ZAFIVEX-197814 format. One line per 10 residues: their letters; for each residue x, y, z of C-alpha. Coordinates in Angstrom, 2 decimals. Layout:
N
A) X:Y:Z  ...
***
This chain:
305
XXXXXXXXXX) -23.17:-0.59:12.72  -25.87:-0.60:10.03  -27.85:-3.16:12.02  -27.33:-1.12:15.20  -28.69:1.96:13.44  -31.95:0.07:12.83  -32.06:-0.94:16.50  -31.55:2.69:17.51  -34.37:3.81:15.23  -36.65:1.30:16.94
XXXXXXXXXX) -35.43:2.63:20.28  -36.33:6.18:19.26  -39.88:5.05:18.54  -40.45:2.78:21.54  -38.32:4.38:24.29  -39.59:7.81:25.43  -36.66:8.55:27.76  -34.65:11.75:27.34  -31.00:12.33:28.24  -29.54:15.81:28.18
XXXXXXXXXX) -32.70:17.13:26.54  -32.43:14.69:23.60  -34.05:11.28:22.96  -31.81:8.76:24.70  -31.30:6.67:21.52  -30.30:9.68:19.39  -26.60:9.55:20.29  -26.03:5.85:19.44  -28.00:6.37:16.21  -25.74:9.26:15.14
XXXXXXXXXX) -22.62:7.34:16.09  -23.66:4.15:14.30  -24.51:6.01:11.07  -21.21:7.89:11.29  -19.33:4.62:11.75  -21.09:3.13:8.71  -19.86:6.00:6.51  -16.42:6.05:8.09  -15.87:2.29:7.86  -17.10:2.01:4.27
XXXXXXXXXX) -14.76:4.81:3.20  -11.81:3.29:5.06  -12.47:-0.09:3.41  -12.25:1.58:0.01  -9.04:3.38:0.98  -7.40:0.18:2.21  -8.28:-1.43:-1.13  -6.19:1.24:-2.89  -2.97:-0.09:-1.33  -1.28:-2.15:-4.05
XXXXXXXXXX) 1.77:-3.72:-2.35  0.67:-6.99:-0.65  2.89:-6.59:2.41  1.81:-2.98:2.93  -1.83:-3.89:2.35  -1.58:-6.44:5.17  -0.53:-3.65:7.53  -3.39:-1.47:6.26  -5.84:-4.32:6.86  -4.50:-4.77:10.37
XXXXXXXXXX) -5.11:-1.08:10.99  -8.64:-1.62:9.68  -9.15:-4.44:12.17  -8.00:-2.12:14.97  -10.48:0.55:13.80  -13.31:-2.01:13.69  -12.47:-3.34:17.16  -12.14:0.14:18.68  -15.40:1.26:17.08  -17.21:-1.83:18.36
XXXXXXXXXX) -15.97:-1.29:21.92  -16.98:2.38:21.69  -20.53:1.49:20.64  -20.88:-1.23:23.28  -20.04:1.41:25.88  -22.49:3.96:24.45  -25.38:1.50:24.08  -24.65:-0.01:27.49  -24.98:3.40:29.11  -28.20:4.04:27.18
XXXXXXXXXX) -29.67:0.81:28.53  -28.68:1.94:32.04  -30.15:5.39:31.44  -26.76:7.02:32.02  -24.72:9.52:29.99  -21.84:7.89:28.16  -19.65:10.94:27.49  -17.91:12.96:30.22  -19.71:10.99:32.96  -17.54:10.19:36.01
XXXXXXXXXX) -20.29:10.24:38.62  -19.71:6.63:39.75  -16.87:4.12:39.56  -18.59:2.25:36.72  -19.34:5.46:34.79  -15.70:6.51:35.17  -14.49:3.12:33.93  -16.79:3.28:30.88  -15.65:6.82:30.03  -11.99:5.81:30.42
XXXXXXXXXX) -12.48:2.89:28.03  -14.17:5.18:25.50  -11.36:7.71:25.72  -8.78:5.00:25.17  -10.58:3.50:22.17  -10.89:6.92:20.51  -7.13:7.49:20.82  -6.46:4.01:19.39  -8.90:4.63:16.54  -7.22:7.96:15.75
XXXXXXXXXX) -3.77:6.36:15.70  -4.95:3.47:13.47  -6.50:5.93:11.02  -3.28:7.93:11.02  -1.43:4.69:10.25  -3.57:4.14:7.15  -2.82:7.74:6.18  0.93:7.14:6.42  0.61:4.01:4.28  -1.34:5.90:1.63
XXXXXXXXXX) 1.22:8.72:1.62  3.71:6.13:0.33  1.34:4.58:-2.23  2.53:5.30:-5.78  -0.08:3.46:-7.86  -2.91:5.97:-7.45  -4.03:8.52:-10.02  -2.83:11.94:-8.90  -6.34:13.32:-8.20  -7.42:10.26:-6.21
XXXXXXXXXX) -4.14:10.26:-4.28  -4.60:13.86:-3.16  -8.27:13.31:-2.30  -7.40:10.36:-0.07  -4.43:12.04:1.60  -6.10:15.38:2.22  -9.33:13.65:3.25  -7.46:11.67:5.88  -5.58:14.76:7.08  -8.72:16.85:7.56
XXXXXXXXXX) -10.53:13.89:9.13  -7.73:13.44:11.66  -7.95:17.18:12.38  -11.69:16.89:12.91  -11.23:13.87:15.16  -8.64:15.80:17.18  -11.25:18.50:17.93  -12.95:15.91:20.15  -9.98:16.05:22.53  -10.88:19.70:23.26
XXXXXXXXXX) -14.18:18.48:24.72  -12.55:16.41:27.46  -11.22:19.21:29.68  -13.39:20.35:32.60  -15.33:23.55:32.02  -15.15:26.59:34.25  -18.59:25.78:35.68  -17.51:22.22:36.47  -14.37:23.43:38.23  -16.38:25.98:40.23
XXXXXXXXXX) -18.91:23.32:41.16  -16.15:20.99:42.32  -14.66:23.73:44.47  -18.04:24.37:46.05  -19.17:20.77:46.57  -15.98:18.73:46.50  -17.31:16.55:43.65  -17.13:16.69:39.87  -19.58:14.14:38.39  -19.05:15.43:34.85
XXXXXXXXXX) -15.70:16.27:33.25  -15.83:17.89:29.82  -18.62:19.08:27.53  -19.64:19.52:23.91  -20.91:23.04:24.47  -18.84:26.11:25.37  -20.05:28.76:27.84  -23.45:27.04:28.17  -24.48:23.72:29.73  -24.80:20.62:27.57
XXXXXXXXXX) -28.38:19.64:26.85  -29.70:23.16:26.28  -31.62:24.38:23.21  -30.20:22.87:20.04  -30.73:22.47:16.32  -33.16:19.73:15.26  -31.72:16.21:14.83  -28.05:17.10:15.48  -28.69:18.91:18.78  -25.95:21.51:18.21
XXXXXXXXXX) -26.30:24.36:20.70  -28.19:27.45:19.58  -27.22:29.48:22.67  -23.45:28.91:22.91  -20.47:27.39:21.16  -20.50:23.71:20.21  -17.34:21.78:19.32  -19.34:18.97:17.72  -19.86:21.14:14.63  -16.17:21.36:13.70
XXXXXXXXXX) -15.75:17.71:14.72  -18.54:16.68:12.32  -17.36:18.84:9.42  -13.73:17.72:9.68  -14.62:14.07:10.17  -16.53:13.80:6.92  -13.79:15.15:4.66  -12.91:11.46:4.41  -16.01:11.03:2.25  -16.32:14.51:0.79
XXXXXXXXXX) -12.99:14.84:-1.04  -13.08:11.41:-2.76  -16.69:12.15:-3.76  -15.46:15.44:-5.24  -13.00:13.51:-7.43  -15.81:11.25:-8.63  -17.94:14.30:-9.42  -15.13:16.06:-11.29  -14.41:12.90:-13.27  -18.05:12.66:-14.32
XXXXXXXXXX) -18.09:16.35:-15.30  -14.97:15.82:-17.42  -17.14:14.30:-20.14  -18.69:17.75:-20.67  -16.03:20.15:-19.34  -12.82:19.78:-21.31  -10.50:21.38:-18.77  -11.41:18.71:-16.19  -10.11:15.90:-18.40  -6.61:16.64:-17.14
XXXXXXXXXX) -6.02:14.70:-13.90  -3.57:17.41:-12.80  -6.33:20.03:-12.93  -8.64:17.78:-10.91  -5.83:17.23:-8.38  -5.30:20.97:-7.99  -9.02:21.50:-7.47  -8.95:18.80:-4.80  -6.05:20.68:-3.20  -8.12:23.87:-3.15
XXXXXXXXXX) -11.07:21.98:-1.65  -8.83:20.35:0.95  -7.42:23.73:1.99  -10.95:25.19:2.17  -12.17:22.23:4.23  -9.25:22.65:6.62  -9.94:26.36:6.91  -13.64:25.74:7.60  -12.84:23.19:10.30  -10.45:25.63:11.99
XXXXXXXXXX) -12.97:28.49:11.64  -15.77:26.45:13.22  -13.46:25.34:16.03  -12.52:28.95:16.78  -16.16:30.03:16.66  -17.12:27.30:19.15  -14.24:28.08:21.51  -15.42:31.70:21.66  -18.80:30.45:22.90  -20.60:31.50:19.74
XXXXXXXXXX) -23.57:29.58:18.28  -23.35:28.44:14.67  -26.51:30.36:13.76  -25.36:33.65:15.37  -21.91:34.47:13.96  -20.32:37.78:14.88  -18.45:40.14:12.59  -15.12:38.37:13.08  -16.58:35.00:12.11  -18.42:36.44:9.12
XXXXXXXXXX) -15.29:38.26:7.98  -13.14:35.14:8.25  -15.80:33.14:6.39  -15.90:35.76:3.62  -12.10:35.62:3.26  -12.23:31.82:3.10  -14.96:31.84:0.45  -13.18:34.50:-1.62  -9.81:32.75:-1.43  -11.40:29.44:-2.43
XXXXXXXXXX) -13.19:31.05:-5.34  -10.07:32.84:-6.61  -7.94:29.72:-6.28  -10.55:27.68:-8.17  -10.66:30.21:-11.01  -6.85:30.29:-11.23  -6.68:26.50:-11.42  -9.33:26.34:-14.15  -7.73:29.18:-16.13  -4.32:27.55:-15.87
XXXXXXXXXX) -5.80:24.23:-16.97  -7.45:25.89:-19.96  -4.11:27.41:-21.05  -2.35:24.06:-20.65  -5.00:22.34:-22.77  -4.81:25.04:-25.46  -1.02:24.66:-25.58  -1.30:20.88:-25.84  -3.86:21.19:-28.66  -1.52:23.48:-30.62
XXXXX) 1.36:21.06:-30.18  -0.73:18.12:-31.36  -2.34:20.01:-34.25  -1.45:18.48:-37.67  0.99:20.58:-39.66
***
């Protein structure tokens, strides 16, 4: 995937074609970079499994993920070479077959990732903060991946078009209440005129990296912040972050389903975001205050008499 990302960068420079208003090589570039991050994180998580027999099952799940991801990218790049859309495209028999293969591989990839999550739920050798980061990261990532399934249903415009013409060349869309390929944010292409389910998909998907990185950051800060030296405090903070990440993924999904652009939130979205931020802040303060009291109690107990 790293090598493919370089190929896609070359394609962006040398191939001027556009697809859906975006450079035709932009989609495989984003997918290949995402797979690099996803695969590297999954490799690390599989390495955390300590029981040899269980690790073999985790490695097999990793092989399934690698195979499914490879098939997915072959389909995407193949359609780019043909100048055809890879997602939601059922205009011809070949396009339909490619889209069906992609849909199947995504389901298989989701199930294999869930399998690794189940294995890690039973792993008892991990430090408590790392264990919760891995488990919650996988949970939120699976939630973010599941958002993609919402994109596969035909839109109202597609149904109306099929009723009028008797054909439906496209089934499903990223955007809500506006056509795919309209005005979008730079680089990512997220719609600026309607809802876009890719935002929640992206945010949820990368909890797999974000929560373990949070543990690493808290561990480094522990050298200067005494309360963070307790692994239980770090684990509780990871729990707060995991809940906040879940809430944000759900909030962004709801915003997209209401046909609302990310950059133009209404009062309901802003209010929900404010509640989420306030709840996260309060929970963080309570965890830190509780950790400070625990440390003070421990210091008194250990104090020489």
